[in-house]
C-alpha positions as CSV (number, residue, x, y, z in Angstrom):
1,M,-11.1,7.5,27.9
2,S,-13.9,5.0,27.9
3,V,-11.5,2.3,29.2
4,G,-10.6,4.6,32.1
5,V,-14.2,5.1,32.9
6,S,-14.7,1.3,33.1
7,I,-11.6,1.0,35.3
8,G,-12.9,3.6,37.7
9,F,-16.4,2.2,37.8
10,T,-16.0,0.1,40.9
11,S,-14.7,2.9,43.2
12,P,-17.9,5.0,43.4
13,F,-20.5,2.3,42.7
14,L,-19.3,-1.0,44.3
15,P,-20.2,0.1,47.9
16,I,-23.7,1.2,46.6
17,L,-24.2,-2.1,44.8
18,Q,-23.4,-4.0,48.1
19,S,-25.6,-1.9,50.3
20,N,-29.3,-2.4,51.0
21,E,-30.0,0.5,48.7
22,S,-28.6,-1.4,45.7
23,P,-30.3,-0.6,42.4
24,L,-30.0,-4.3,41.5
25,S,-32.6,-6.9,42.3
26,Q,-30.5,-7.8,45.3
27,P,-27.3,-6.5,46.9
28,L,-24.0,-7.9,45.7
29,T,-22.5,-10.6,47.9
30,E,-18.8,-10.4,48.8
31,S,-18.0,-13.0,46.3
32,Q,-19.9,-11.2,43.5
33,A,-18.2,-8.0,44.4
34,N,-14.9,-9.6,44.0
35,W,-15.9,-11.0,40.6
36,V,-17.0,-7.5,39.4
37,G,-13.3,-6.5,39.5
38,S,-11.9,-9.9,38.4
39,L,-14.1,-10.3,35.3
40,F,-12.9,-7.0,33.9
41,A,-9.3,-8.4,34.0
42,L,-10.4,-11.7,32.6
43,G,-12.3,-10.0,29.8
44,A,-9.1,-7.9,29.0
45,L,-7.1,-11.2,28.8
46,F,-9.4,-12.5,26.1
47,G,-9.7,-9.1,24.5
48,T,-6.0,-8.9,23.8
49,L,-6.1,-12.3,22.1
50,I,-9.2,-11.7,20.1
51,F,-8.4,-8.2,18.9
52,G,-4.8,-9.0,18.4
53,W,-5.8,-11.8,16.0
54,L,-8.4,-9.5,14.4
55,S,-5.7,-6.8,13.8
56,E,-3.9,-9.3,11.5
57,A,-7.0,-10.9,10.0
58,V,-9.1,-7.8,9.1
59,G,-6.7,-4.9,9.6
60,R,-5.9,-2.3,12.2
61,F,-8.7,0.0,11.1
62,W,-11.6,-2.5,11.3
63,S,-10.5,-4.2,14.5
64,T,-10.0,-0.8,16.2
65,L,-13.4,0.4,14.9
66,L,-15.1,-2.8,16.3
67,S,-13.3,-2.6,19.7
68,P,-15.9,-0.2,21.3
69,L,-18.8,-2.6,20.5
70,P,-18.6,-4.7,23.7
71,E,-18.3,-1.5,25.7
72,I,-21.4,0.0,24.1
73,V,-23.4,-3.2,24.8
74,R,-22.2,-3.1,28.4
75,F,-23.3,0.5,28.9
76,L,-26.7,-0.2,27.3
77,S,-27.1,-3.2,29.6
78,T,-26.4,-1.1,32.6
79,S,-28.5,1.9,31.6
80,L,-31.7,0.0,30.7
81,K,-34.1,-1.1,33.4
82,T,-36.5,-4.0,33.7
83,S,-40.0,-3.0,32.6
84,N,-43.1,-5.0,32.0
85,Q,-43.9,-2.7,29.1
86,F,-40.5,-3.4,27.4
87,E,-40.1,0.2,26.2
88,F,-36.8,-0.6,24.6
89,Q,-37.7,-3.1,22.0
90,L,-34.3,-3.4,20.4
91,W,-32.7,-4.3,23.7
92,W,-35.6,-5.9,25.6
93,L,-33.8,-9.2,26.0
94,I,-31.0,-7.3,27.7
95,A,-33.4,-5.2,29.8
96,I,-34.9,-8.4,31.3
97,F,-31.6,-9.1,33.0
98,T,-30.2,-5.6,33.7
99,S,-31.3,-5.6,37.3
100,T,-29.6,-8.9,38.2
101,P,-26.0,-9.2,39.6
102,E,-25.3,-11.9,37.0
103,F,-25.8,-9.4,34.1
104,L,-23.7,-6.8,35.8
105,L,-20.9,-9.4,35.8
106,L,-21.4,-10.1,32.1
107,G,-21.2,-6.3,31.5
108,R,-17.9,-6.1,33.3
109,F,-16.5,-9.0,31.2
110,L,-17.6,-7.1,28.0
111,S,-15.8,-4.0,29.3
112,G,-12.7,-6.0,29.8
113,L,-12.9,-7.2,26.2
114,T,-12.8,-3.7,24.9
115,A,-10.0,-2.7,27.3
116,G,-7.9,-5.6,26.2
117,G,-8.5,-4.7,22.6
118,V,-7.7,-1.0,23.1
119,F,-4.4,-1.8,24.9
120,V,-3.4,-3.8,21.8
121,L,-4.8,-1.8,19.0
122,V,-4.4,1.8,19.9
123,P,-0.6,1.7,20.4
124,L,-0.3,-0.4,17.3
125,Y,-2.4,2.0,15.2
126,I,-0.5,5.0,16.5
127,S,2.9,3.5,15.8
128,E,2.0,2.7,12.2
129,I,0.4,6.1,11.2
130,S,2.6,8.6,13.1
131,E,5.9,10.2,12.1
132,D,9.0,9.6,14.1
133,T,8.8,13.2,15.5
134,T,5.3,12.8,16.9
135,R,5.0,9.1,17.8
136,G,6.1,9.6,21.4
137,I,3.7,12.5,22.0
138,L,0.8,10.6,20.5
139,G,1.6,7.5,22.4
140,S,1.6,9.4,25.7
141,F,-1.9,10.6,25.1
142,F,-3.1,7.0,25.3
143,L,-2.4,6.6,29.0
144,F,-3.3,10.2,29.6
145,S,-6.8,9.6,28.2
146,I,-7.3,6.5,30.3
147,N,-6.3,8.4,33.5
148,I,-8.7,11.3,32.5
149,G,-11.5,8.7,32.0
150,T,-10.9,7.2,35.5
151,L,-10.9,10.6,37.1
152,L,-14.1,11.4,35.1
153,M,-15.8,8.4,36.6
154,F,-14.7,9.3,40.1
155,V,-16.3,12.7,39.7
156,A,-19.4,11.5,38.0
157,G,-20.0,8.7,40.5
158,S,-19.8,11.3,43.3
159,F,-22.6,13.5,41.9
160,M,-24.8,11.2,39.7
161,S,-26.8,8.1,40.3
162,Y,-26.0,4.6,39.1
163,S,-28.7,4.7,36.4
164,V,-27.7,8.1,35.0
165,V,-23.9,7.6,34.6
166,P,-24.1,4.9,31.9
167,R,-26.5,7.0,29.9
168,I,-23.9,9.7,29.7
169,M,-20.7,7.6,29.5
170,I,-22.1,5.6,26.5
171,S,-21.4,8.7,24.4
172,L,-17.7,8.1,24.7
173,P,-17.3,4.8,22.7
174,I,-20.0,6.1,20.3
175,I,-18.1,9.3,19.6
176,F,-14.9,7.4,19.2
177,A,-16.5,5.0,16.6
178,L,-18.1,7.9,14.7
179,T,-14.9,9.9,14.5
180,F,-12.5,7.0,13.9
181,A,-14.6,5.9,11.0
182,F,-13.1,8.7,8.9
183,L,-9.5,7.5,9.4
184,P,-7.8,5.1,6.9
185,E,-6.2,1.8,7.3
186,T,-2.5,2.0,8.3
187,P,-0.1,2.2,5.3
188,Q,2.1,-0.5,6.9
189,Y,-0.7,-3.0,7.1
190,L,-1.7,-2.3,3.5
191,L,1.9,-2.8,2.3
192,M,2.0,-6.1,4.3
193,N,-0.9,-7.3,2.2
194,G,0.4,-6.1,-1.1
195,K,-1.8,-3.1,-1.5
196,A,0.8,-0.5,-2.4
197,K,-1.6,2.0,-4.1
198,K,-4.0,2.0,-1.2
199,A,-1.0,2.3,1.2
200,E,0.2,5.4,-0.7
201,S,-3.3,6.9,-0.6
202,S,-3.5,6.2,3.1
203,L,-0.1,7.9,3.8
204,K,-1.2,10.9,1.7
205,F,-4.3,11.3,3.8
206,L,-2.3,11.0,7.1
207,R,0.3,13.5,6.0
208,G,-2.2,16.1,4.7
209,C,-1.4,15.9,1.0
210,K,-4.4,13.8,-0.1
211,K,-5.3,16.2,-3.0
212,E,-1.8,16.3,-4.4
213,K,-1.2,14.0,-7.4
214,K,2.4,13.3,-6.5
215,L,3.8,12.6,-3.1
216,P,6.0,15.3,-1.7
217,E,9.7,14.4,-1.5
218,K,9.6,14.0,2.3
219,V,6.5,11.7,2.2
220,Q,7.9,9.8,-0.7
221,N,11.1,9.0,1.2
222,E,9.0,7.9,4.2
223,F,6.9,5.7,2.0
224,L,10.1,4.1,0.5
225,L,11.6,3.4,3.9
226,M,8.3,2.0,5.1
227,S,8.1,-0.3,2.0
228,K,11.7,-1.5,2.6
229,K,11.0,-2.2,6.3
230,V,7.9,-4.2,5.4
231,E,9.8,-6.2,2.8
232,E,12.6,-6.9,5.2
233,D,10.2,-8.0,7.9
234,S,8.5,-10.3,5.4
235,E,11.8,-11.9,4.4
236,M,12.7,-12.5,8.0
237,K,9.4,-14.1,8.7
238,F,9.8,-16.3,5.6
239,N,13.3,-17.3,6.6
240,S,12.1,-18.1,10.1
241,I,9.4,-20.4,8.7
242,F,11.9,-22.2,6.5
243,S,14.2,-22.6,9.5
244,E,11.5,-24.3,11.5
245,L,10.6,-26.5,8.5
246,S,14.2,-27.8,8.3
247,K,14.1,-29.3,11.8
248,T,12.1,-32.4,10.8
249,P,12.1,-34.8,7.8
250,Q,8.5,-33.8,7.0
251,G,9.4,-30.1,7.3
252,R,12.4,-30.5,4.9
253,S,10.1,-32.2,2.4
254,R,7.6,-29.3,2.7
255,R,10.4,-26.8,2.3
256,R,11.6,-28.4,-1.0
257,Q,8.0,-28.3,-2.2
258,L,7.7,-24.6,-1.3
259,N,11.0,-23.9,-3.1
260,A,9.8,-25.7,-6.2
261,N,6.5,-23.7,-6.2
262,Y,8.4,-20.4,-5.6
263,I,10.7,-21.2,-8.6
Protein backbone atom coordinates (compact mmCIF):
# COMPACT_ATOMS: atom_id res chain seq x y z
CA MET A 1 0.00 0.00 0.00
CA SER A 2 2.89 2.34 0.78
CA VAL A 3 4.22 1.82 -2.75
CA GLY A 4 0.84 2.84 -4.14
CA VAL A 5 0.95 5.97 -2.00
CA SER A 6 4.31 6.88 -3.51
CA ILE A 7 3.05 6.23 -7.03
CA GLY A 8 0.07 8.52 -6.47
CA PHE A 9 2.12 11.27 -4.82
CA THR A 10 2.70 13.32 -7.98
CA SER A 11 -0.96 13.67 -8.95
CA PRO A 12 -2.18 15.90 -6.09
CA PHE A 13 1.11 17.55 -5.11
CA LEU A 14 3.17 18.16 -8.24
CA PRO A 15 1.01 21.12 -9.41
CA ILE A 16 1.32 22.64 -5.92
CA LEU A 17 5.09 22.19 -5.87
CA GLN A 18 5.34 23.99 -9.23
CA SER A 19 3.15 26.90 -8.17
CA ASN A 20 4.11 30.12 -6.38
CA GLU A 21 2.56 28.65 -3.23
CA SER A 22 5.06 25.79 -3.19
CA PRO A 23 6.05 24.65 0.34
CA LEU A 24 9.61 24.21 -0.93
CA SER A 25 12.22 26.96 -0.83
CA GLN A 26 11.39 27.63 -4.48
CA PRO A 27 8.86 26.25 -6.98
CA LEU A 28 9.91 23.27 -9.04
CA THR A 29 11.03 24.01 -12.56
CA GLU A 30 9.64 22.01 -15.48
CA SER A 31 12.85 19.98 -15.58
CA GLN A 32 12.75 19.23 -11.84
CA ALA A 33 9.08 18.25 -12.08
CA ASN A 34 9.96 15.72 -14.78
CA TRP A 35 12.71 14.31 -12.55
CA VAL A 36 10.24 13.86 -9.68
CA GLY A 37 8.57 11.15 -11.73
CA SER A 38 11.68 9.82 -13.44
CA LEU A 39 13.75 9.32 -10.29
CA PHE A 40 11.06 7.10 -8.80
CA ALA A 41 11.39 4.76 -11.79
CA LEU A 42 15.19 4.98 -11.66
CA GLY A 43 15.17 4.10 -7.96
CA ALA A 44 12.89 1.14 -8.69
CA LEU A 45 15.40 -0.10 -11.26
CA PHE A 46 18.18 -0.13 -8.69
CA GLY A 47 15.80 -1.45 -6.02
CA THR A 48 15.03 -4.59 -8.01
CA LEU A 49 18.75 -5.30 -8.39
CA ILE A 50 19.71 -4.51 -4.79
CA PHE A 51 16.85 -6.31 -3.06
CA GLY A 52 16.96 -9.17 -5.56
CA TRP A 53 20.57 -9.76 -4.56
CA LEU A 54 19.73 -9.36 -0.86
CA SER A 55 16.97 -11.97 -1.13
CA GLU A 56 19.61 -14.55 -2.02
CA ALA A 57 22.35 -13.21 0.25
CA VAL A 58 20.49 -12.71 3.55
CA GLY A 59 17.13 -14.36 2.87
CA ARG A 60 13.60 -13.42 1.90
CA PHE A 61 12.66 -12.42 5.45
CA TRP A 62 15.44 -9.93 6.21
CA SER A 63 15.47 -8.36 2.76
CA THR A 64 11.68 -7.86 2.87
CA LEU A 65 11.89 -6.48 6.41
CA LEU A 66 14.53 -3.97 5.29
CA SER A 67 12.67 -2.91 2.14
CA PRO A 68 10.53 -0.20 3.85
CA LEU A 69 13.64 1.56 5.23
CA PRO A 70 14.22 3.86 2.21
CA GLU A 71 10.51 4.73 2.22
CA ILE A 72 10.56 5.61 5.93
CA VAL A 73 13.59 7.86 5.40
CA ARG A 74 11.80 9.45 2.46
CA PHE A 75 8.65 10.21 4.47
CA LEU A 76 10.73 11.62 7.32
CA SER A 77 12.64 13.84 4.93
CA THR A 78 9.35 15.11 3.51
CA SER A 79 7.59 15.66 6.84
CA LEU A 80 10.37 17.51 8.64
CA LYS A 81 10.80 21.24 8.11
CA THR A 82 13.86 23.43 8.23
CA SER A 83 14.25 25.06 11.64
CA ASN A 84 16.94 27.17 13.22
CA GLN A 85 16.24 25.42 16.50
CA PHE A 86 16.71 21.91 15.02
CA GLU A 87 13.87 20.43 17.05
CA PHE A 88 14.38 16.99 15.50
CA GLN A 89 17.90 16.16 16.64
CA LEU A 90 17.98 12.68 15.14
CA TRP A 91 17.15 13.92 11.70
CA TRP A 92 18.51 17.45 11.84
CA LEU A 93 20.85 16.88 8.92
CA ILE A 94 17.86 15.77 6.87
CA ALA A 95 15.80 18.70 8.11
CA ILE A 96 18.34 21.20 6.76
CA PHE A 97 17.59 20.07 3.22
CA THR A 98 13.89 19.20 3.39
CA SER A 99 12.74 22.48 1.89
CA THR A 100 14.92 22.19 -1.21
CA PRO A 101 13.84 20.65 -4.52
CA GLU A 102 17.05 18.60 -4.59
CA PHE A 103 16.13 16.77 -1.41
CA LEU A 104 12.64 16.06 -2.74
CA LEU A 105 14.28 14.40 -5.73
CA LEU A 106 16.42 12.30 -3.40
CA GLY A 107 13.27 11.27 -1.53
CA ARG A 108 11.63 10.13 -4.77
CA PHE A 109 14.67 8.02 -5.59
CA LEU A 110 14.48 6.38 -2.14
CA SER A 111 10.78 5.67 -2.68
CA GLY A 112 11.72 3.98 -5.94
CA LEU A 113 14.24 1.77 -4.14
CA THR A 114 11.50 0.49 -1.86
CA ALA A 115 9.08 0.02 -4.77
CA GLY A 116 11.61 -1.99 -6.75
CA GLY A 117 12.33 -4.16 -3.73
CA VAL A 118 8.66 -4.72 -3.01
CA PHE A 119 7.91 -5.82 -6.58
CA VAL A 120 10.66 -8.44 -6.29
CA LEU A 121 10.31 -9.58 -2.69
CA VAL A 122 6.59 -9.67 -1.94
CA PRO A 123 5.60 -12.01 -4.82
CA LEU A 124 8.66 -14.16 -4.05
CA TYR A 125 7.82 -14.39 -0.35
CA ILE A 126 4.16 -15.15 -1.04
CA SER A 127 5.00 -17.86 -3.56
CA GLU A 128 7.32 -19.62 -1.09
CA ILE A 129 5.05 -19.56 1.98
CA SER A 130 1.59 -20.12 0.51
CA GLU A 131 -0.24 -23.33 -0.31
CA ASP A 132 -1.25 -24.09 -3.89
CA THR A 133 -4.90 -23.42 -3.08
CA THR A 134 -4.27 -19.90 -1.69
CA ARG A 135 -1.28 -18.71 -3.73
CA GLY A 136 -3.37 -17.07 -6.43
CA ILE A 137 -5.61 -15.20 -3.99
CA LEU A 138 -2.69 -13.96 -1.88
CA GLY A 139 -0.83 -12.87 -5.01
CA SER A 140 -3.82 -10.84 -6.21
CA PHE A 141 -3.83 -8.86 -2.96
CA PHE A 142 -0.39 -7.50 -3.88
CA LEU A 143 -1.60 -5.34 -6.79
CA PHE A 144 -4.90 -4.69 -5.03
CA SER A 145 -3.03 -3.11 -2.09
CA ILE A 146 -0.94 -0.97 -4.42
CA ASN A 147 -4.09 0.35 -6.13
CA ILE A 148 -5.70 1.05 -2.75
CA GLY A 149 -2.59 3.00 -1.72
CA THR A 150 -2.70 5.09 -4.90
CA LEU A 151 -6.38 5.86 -4.33
CA LEU A 152 -5.63 6.72 -0.70
CA MET A 153 -3.03 9.29 -1.79
CA PHE A 154 -5.45 10.83 -4.29
CA VAL A 155 -8.03 11.28 -1.52
CA ALA A 156 -5.55 12.46 1.12
CA GLY A 157 -3.93 14.90 -1.29
CA SER A 158 -7.32 16.47 -2.00
CA PHE A 159 -8.11 17.21 1.65
CA MET A 160 -4.74 17.50 3.43
CA SER A 161 -1.68 19.71 3.04
CA TYR A 162 1.72 18.69 1.73
CA SER A 163 3.27 18.76 5.21
CA VAL A 164 0.51 16.71 6.88
CA VAL A 165 0.24 13.80 4.43
CA PRO A 166 3.76 12.37 5.01
CA ARG A 167 3.26 12.45 8.79
CA ILE A 168 0.25 10.16 8.30
CA MET A 169 1.56 7.97 5.47
CA ILE A 170 4.80 7.15 7.29
CA SER A 171 2.68 4.85 9.48
CA LEU A 172 2.18 2.45 6.54
CA PRO A 173 5.79 1.20 6.15
CA ILE A 174 6.27 1.27 9.95
CA ILE A 175 3.17 -0.88 10.52
CA PHE A 176 4.34 -3.26 7.81
CA ALA A 177 7.79 -3.62 9.40
CA LEU A 178 6.36 -4.16 12.89
CA THR A 179 3.86 -6.83 11.77
CA PHE A 180 6.14 -8.58 9.28
CA ALA A 181 8.80 -8.99 11.99
CA PHE A 182 6.68 -11.78 13.52
CA LEU A 183 6.74 -13.90 10.35
CA PRO A 184 9.42 -16.54 9.67
CA GLU A 185 11.92 -17.02 6.89
CA THR A 186 10.48 -19.05 4.01
CA PRO A 187 10.90 -22.84 4.29
CA GLN A 188 12.17 -23.02 0.72
CA TYR A 189 15.02 -20.57 1.34
CA LEU A 190 16.01 -22.43 4.52
CA LEU A 191 16.08 -25.73 2.63
CA MET A 192 18.21 -24.15 -0.09
CA ASN A 193 20.74 -23.30 2.60
CA GLY A 194 20.72 -26.73 4.25
CA LYS A 195 18.64 -25.74 7.29
CA ALA A 196 16.05 -28.51 7.25
CA LYS A 197 15.09 -28.25 10.94
CA LYS A 198 14.46 -24.52 10.71
CA ALA A 199 12.57 -25.05 7.46
CA GLU A 200 10.30 -27.57 9.19
CA SER A 201 9.68 -25.16 12.08
CA SER A 202 8.90 -22.37 9.61
CA LEU A 203 6.39 -24.53 7.75
CA LYS A 204 4.73 -25.58 11.02
CA PHE A 205 4.30 -21.91 11.94
CA LEU A 206 2.87 -21.03 8.53
CA ARG A 207 0.42 -23.96 8.55
CA GLY A 208 -0.81 -23.29 12.08
CA CYS A 209 0.63 -26.40 13.73
CA LYS A 210 3.59 -24.84 15.53
CA LYS A 211 2.76 -26.46 18.89
CA GLU A 212 2.47 -29.97 17.49
CA LYS A 213 5.55 -32.14 17.95
CA LYS A 214 5.01 -34.01 14.71
CA LEU A 215 3.97 -32.60 11.35
CA PRO A 216 0.44 -33.52 10.25
CA GLU A 217 0.41 -35.86 7.29
CA LYS A 218 -0.69 -33.17 4.83
CA VAL A 219 2.04 -30.77 5.97
CA GLN A 220 4.58 -33.62 6.02
CA ASN A 221 3.81 -34.44 2.40
CA GLU A 222 4.10 -30.77 1.47
CA PHE A 223 7.48 -30.57 3.20
CA LEU A 224 8.75 -33.66 1.37
CA LEU A 225 7.65 -32.28 -2.00
CA MET A 226 9.28 -28.95 -1.19
CA SER A 227 12.53 -30.67 -0.20
CA LYS A 228 12.51 -32.72 -3.40
CA LYS A 229 11.93 -29.62 -5.54
CA VAL A 230 14.77 -27.73 -3.85
CA GLU A 231 17.07 -30.71 -4.35
CA GLU A 232 16.15 -30.97 -8.04
CA ASP A 233 16.68 -27.24 -8.56
CA SER A 234 20.05 -27.48 -6.85
CA GLU A 235 21.10 -30.37 -9.11
CA MET A 236 20.00 -28.46 -12.22
CA LYS A 237 22.00 -25.45 -11.14
CA PHE A 238 25.02 -27.62 -10.41
CA ASN A 239 24.79 -29.32 -13.82
CA SER A 240 24.39 -25.95 -15.53
CA ILE A 241 27.58 -24.68 -13.89
CA PHE A 242 29.46 -27.81 -14.97
CA SER A 243 28.16 -27.40 -18.52
CA GLU A 244 29.51 -23.86 -18.66
CA LEU A 245 32.86 -24.98 -17.24
CA SER A 246 33.21 -27.56 -20.02
CA LYS A 247 33.29 -24.92 -22.76
CA THR A 248 36.91 -23.81 -22.18
CA PRO A 249 40.16 -25.65 -21.33
CA GLN A 250 40.41 -23.71 -18.07
CA GLY A 251 36.83 -24.61 -17.28
CA ARG A 252 37.41 -28.30 -17.94
CA SER A 253 40.41 -28.21 -15.60
CA ARG A 254 38.31 -26.54 -12.93
CA ARG A 255 35.56 -29.14 -13.43
CA ARG A 256 37.99 -32.02 -12.89
CA GLN A 257 39.16 -30.30 -9.71
CA LEU A 258 35.59 -29.93 -8.44
CA ASN A 259 34.87 -33.59 -9.23
CA ALA A 260 37.96 -34.66 -7.31
CA ASN A 261 36.93 -32.55 -4.32
CA TYR A 262 33.40 -33.91 -4.46
CA ILE A 263 34.65 -37.51 -4.52
